[in-house]
SEVO-775574 format. One record per residue (C-alpha): residue in three letters; x, y, z. Coordinates in steps of 0.02 Angstrom, whole numbers, padded with zeros to 5 digits, always signed. Layout:
BEGIN
ALAXYZ
...
// end
This chain:
BEGIN
MET+00000+00000+00000
SER+00076+00166-00053
GLU+00091+00320+00056
PRO-00020+00469+00017
ARG+00042+00637-00044
ILE+00025+00766+00095
LEU-00060+00924+00031
GLU-00050+01102+00097
GLY-00213+01143+00008
LEU-00333+01071-00120
GLY-00283+01207-00242
SER-00118+01118-00274
ILE-00208+00975-00364
ALA-00368+01063-00421
GLU-00319+01063-00605
GLN-00330+00872-00604
TYR-00515+00873-00556
ASP-00678+00942-00623
ALA-00782+00902-00469
PHE-00772+00866-00284
ILE-00876+00756-00170
LEU-00855+00829+00005
ASP-00904+00756+00172
GLN-00980+00878+00297
TRP-00945+00842+00482
GLY-00759+00847+00518
VAL-00722+00914+00343
LEU-00829+01070+00319
HIS-00890+01103+00495
ASN-00898+01039+00674
GLY-01087+01037+00684
LYS-01098+01217+00744
ALA-00984+01321+00634
PRO-00878+01308+00476
TYR-00693+01273+00495
PRO-00581+01422+00456
GLY-00560+01448+00270
VAL-00687+01318+00214
VAL-00820+01437+00149
ASP-00687+01530+00049
ALA-00621+01365-00018
LEU-00793+01318-00084
ARG-00812+01489-00162
THR-00644+01473-00248
MET-00690+01301-00315
ARG-00852+01367-00388
GLU-00768+01519-00464
GLY-00645+01399-00546
GLY-00788+01305-00629
LYS-00781+01154-00514
LYS-00940+01058-00473
ILE-00972+01013-00291
CYS-01081+00880-00213
LEU-01093+00874-00024
LEU-01113+00698+00044
THR-01149+00658+00225
ASN-01193+00508+00331
SER-01327+00609+00418
GLY-01490+00527+00467
ARG-01580+00692+00435
ARG-01671+00732+00274
ALA-01582+00835+00141
ARG-01693+00989+00169
MET-01644+01002+00351
ASN-01460+00986+00306
ARG-01473+01125+00178
GLU-01557+01239+00304
ARG-01427+01198+00436
LEU-01284+01235+00316
ASP-01364+01401+00271
GLU-01377+01446+00456
MET-01193+01405+00479
GLY-01142+01519+00336
PHE-01132+01404+00184
PRO-01226+01493+00043
PRO-01341+01381-00061
ASP-01245+01427-00218
SER-01081+01362-00145
TYR-01123+01184-00198
ASP-01221+01095-00335
GLY-01311+00966-00232
LEU-01322+00881-00063
ILE-01347+00696-00030
THR-01384+00628+00144
SER-01396+00448+00200
GLY-01557+00497+00289
GLU-01634+00550+00123
ALA-01576+00387+00045
ALA-01658+00287+00184
TRP-01818+00390+00172
LEU-01828+00361-00016
GLY-01796+00176+00011
LEU-01936+00160+00138
ARG-02055+00259+00030
GLY-02024+00161-00130
ARG-01986-00010-00053
LYS-01888-00059-00210
ASP-01739-00118-00107
PRO-01760-00307-00083
ARG-01714-00287+00101
LEU-01869-00179+00127
HIS-02001-00278+00032
ASP-02071-00370+00183
LEU-02018-00250+00319
GLY-02191-00202+00382
HIS-02251-00028+00431
ARG-02240-00024+00621
ALA-02078+00049+00686
VAL-01984+00096+00842
LEU-01903+00261+00794
ILE-01737+00314+00871
THR-01705+00491+00817
ARG-01613+00649+00865
ASP-01692+00806+00937
ASN-01867+00736+00906
ASP-01841+00742+00718
PHE-01997+00662+00645
GLU-01970+00726+00468
VAL-01872+00565+00439
VAL-02038+00469+00439
GLU-02147+00601+00358
ASP-02264+00531+00223
LEU-02197+00353+00245
GLY-02360+00284+00314
LEU-02274+00211+00467
THR-02356+00179+00634
LEU-02234+00226+00773
THR-02224+00138+00939
SER-02104+00137+01087
ASP-02142-00047+01120
PRO-02034-00169+01019
ALA-02168-00302+01042
GLN-02285-00195+00937
ALA-02157-00158+00800
ASP-02099-00235+00637
PHE-01929-00152+00638
VAL-01818-00023+00722
TYR-01781+00136+00625
LEU-01618+00212+00688
ALA-01607+00388+00615
GLY-01506+00479+00749
VAL-01450+00477+00930
ASP-01460+00611+01064
SER-01275+00612+01108
PRO-01250+00698+01226
PRO-01334+00672+01347
LYS-01374+00492+01302
THR-01244+00353+01292
LEU-01247+00177+01223
ASP-01303+00114+01393
ASP-01462+00219+01380
TYR-01513+00128+01221
ALA-01458-00046+01278
PRO-01624-00106+01356
LEU-01724-00060+01200
LEU-01597-00143+01087
ALA-01595-00302+01190
SER-01785-00315+01182
ALA-01789-00283+00995
GLN-01655-00414+00962
GLU-01745-00545+01066
LEU-01899-00515+00958
GLY-01795-00533+00799
LEU-01832-00358+00735
PRO-01723-00297+00592
MET-01647-00123+00606
ILE-01635+00013+00474
CYS-01484+00124+00509
SER-01482+00284+00407
ASN-01311+00340+00469
PRO-01170+00209+00474
ASP-01047+00330+00556
ARG-00992+00272+00728
ILE-00912+00435+00784
ALA-00960+00616+00749
VAL-00849+00769+00765
SER-00926+00912+00863
ALA-00873+01074+00943
ASP-00874+00979+01108
GLY-00765+00836+01047
LEU-00804+00663+00978
LEU-00979+00595+01006
ILE-01058+00426+00971
ALA-01157+00418+00809
PRO-01293+00296+00753
GLY-01166+00173+00683
THR-01108+00138+00861
ILE-01286+00090+00911
ALA-01306-00015+00754
ALA-01141-00105+00783
HIS-01196-00150+00960
TYR-01359-00218+00890
GLU-01261-00328+00771
GLU-01153-00388+00916
LEU-01314-00441+01003
GLY-01359-00542+00849
GLY-01476-00418+00767
ARG-01491-00385+00580
VAL-01447-00210+00521
TYR-01481-00136+00349
TYR-01368+00014+00320
PHE-01395+00165+00208
GLY-01251+00283+00170
LYS-01063+00280+00146
PRO-00966+00173+00104
ASN-01105+00087+00005
ARG-01112+00110-00184
PRO-01293+00173-00203
ILE-01261+00337-00112
TYR-01110+00373-00223
GLU-01216+00337-00376
ALA-01335+00472-00313
CYS-01186+00592-00306
LEU-01141+00549-00486
GLU-01318+00601-00536
VAL-01287+00771-00456
LEU-01121+00781-00549
ALA-01194+00720-00713
GLY-01076+00736-00859
VAL-00917+00729-00754
ASP-00799+00584-00783
PRO-00781+00491-00616
ALA-00593+00490-00648
ARG-00600+00680-00634
ILE-00689+00679-00465
LEU-00600+00693-00297
CYS-00685+00630-00139
VAL-00635+00719+00022
GLY-00675+00651+00194
ASP-00611+00618+00370
SER-00673+00440+00392
LEU-00558+00305+00325
GLU-00693+00175+00356
HIS-00828+00266+00259
ASP-00767+00415+00155
ILE-00604+00344+00092
ALA-00661+00163+00079
GLY-00817+00219-00013
ALA-00717+00320-00138
VAL-00593+00179-00167
GLY-00738+00058-00191
MET-00805+00172-00328
GLY-00635+00186-00411
MET-00622+00372-00374
ASP-00475+00470-00304
SER-00485+00519-00121
CYS-00410+00644+00000
PHE-00408+00605+00186
VAL-00435+00750+00307
MET-00323+00718+00457
GLN-00398+00841+00581
GLY-00566+00752+00588
ILE-00614+00597+00686
HIS-00434+00532+00678
ALA-00353+00697+00733
ASP-00265+00620+00883
HIS-00153+00520+00765
PHE-00088+00672+00670
PRO+00002+00812+00765
GLU+00016+00964+00652
ASP+00201+00986+00691
LEU+00244+00813+00624
PRO+00348+00818+00461
ALA+00256+00774+00301
ASP+00351+00612+00273
ARG+00307+00547+00446
LEU+00126+00602+00425
ALA+00117+00503+00264
VAL+00179+00347+00352
ARG+00051+00369+00491
VAL-00091+00392+00367
ARG-00039+00234+00274
GLU-00024+00133+00433
LEU-00194+00189+00496
ALA-00274+00164+00325
GLU-00208-00014+00320
ARG-00314-00053+00473
TYR-00468-00008+00371
GLU-00401-00097+00216
THR-00406+00061+00113
SER-00286+00188+00041
PRO-00311+00376+00008
LEU-00214+00456-00134
TYR-00191+00618-00036
ALA-00200+00680+00143
ILE-00226+00856+00208
HIS-00234+00928+00384
ARG-00397+01021+00352
THR-00503+01077+00206
THR-00415+01230+00136
TRP-00377+01292-00037
// end
């Protein structure tokens, strides 16, 4: 496995690409505010004729993500489209074309964040807090903080004993926030699998969500698209699985591994060694998303 090229900014390789697929949390913002220089970087990309698709393993619907980005200072014209794993799951449950969803039933235990019920809007689901009255568990978000995995454990144990499948609309296990690293829905889903439960994931690194990005970037050769993300397990592995180039953002969920005063050659070795654990390999690595 080769070592990645360490970049000072995306501008140094921009001429090689016509479009960018950018992760959100840990790459563009920390959940509350943009990282320094990110909004300017997006503006520079757009002024240079680059197309941009934002891709996030967020259990929320796309509309809510667009509004949240606008509130944080990302103008709607700074990107071409936005794909969320939550929207992908919602579309899947509405259309039921996915073979995994054909016989799922319509009674669900919903685990969501901040009482977000838009994730089930117009799906014709009957919600219940009792697993015995449900056909499946719909994991769209977690209230972390204040809740921890232990808070969800009794519900998960009951659902597993009843053999309920789980829909997880955000495979991420960790989320970057202004307050540090928090558990994400993928942590809950992984625990459910450890109990013996079945989990159907929507989002990165799975191919369908990248195919949705390619629809946003219609007309662009995938060989001319760069995927940028801070999760080796999802962003980088997903890009590699699609045969697209990738750039790993070091100051995201893996920030503890990459001191900023470490020389570039040693950083490259550390990125390669960590990437090997996830059986993937980014072409580039950058401390943070700058131009």
